[in-house]
N, C-alpha and C positions, 0 to 999 in steps of 0.2 A: 328524731327528723322521716319524713316519709318524703318517698319518692314517686312521682306519678309519671306516666309515659303518655305522652299524646303525639297526635300525627302532625308533620310540618309540610305544609305545601308550597312552593317557591316558583313565584314565574317572574320572567323577563317582561317588563314595560318598558316603555318610550325611554324614561332615564331611570335606572336603575332595577330594583327586586322586590317584590311585594311578596310578604311572606305570611301565610294563614294556619292557623289552628281547628281544622273544622269541626271538632269535637266543642269547641268554647266558644267559637266566633270571633276568636282576637287575633288582631292583624298588625304588620307592623312592615317597615321596609328599610331599604341600605342599597349602597351604592354597589356592593357586591354581593354574592351570594351569602357567603360566610356573614356580612354585616347584617343581610337580613334575619339572617339565622338568630345571629345574638341578638338582634335588636326583640325579634321574638319570644326568645325565651324570656329577656327582661320583662316583657310586655304579660306575659303570663305567669310567671313570677307573683309582679303586681296583682293581677288579677285572682289569685290564690289566696295572696295576703288579703285582700279586700273581701275575701269569700268567707276566710278566717274570721276576720271581724265581724263580719253579718252572720255568724252562724251558718253558714250556708255550705260549709266545708264537706260535711258528710255526702251532700248530690252530688259533690263532683268526685268522690273516691269510687265509686264504681267506675263512671268513666275514665277514669285515670289509672285503673290499674287493669282494666280488661285487656288481655293480649289481642292485636288487630295485627293483621297483614295489609301490607298495601303493594301494589305495584302499577306500573306503568302499561296503559293499555290503549295497542292502536287499532283503529277502527277505519276502513277506508271504504267508502260508495263511489258508484260508477256514474 
């Protein structure tokens, strides 16, 4: 079993939370942050299973195994 690491971005919408994996363009949602993250993980697993069936998993290997760093950046303008 191979383990991948992807970025998850979660933000509040009017009703619930949206979660997105920018590396794969996969998104999901949930009523809570935890649910949105859980649903995103499930969506990514399905995406990877489909990529494997189509013989495209090698293209994702580099994306999912490259170390990334994220931080919140606050910018203000006058």
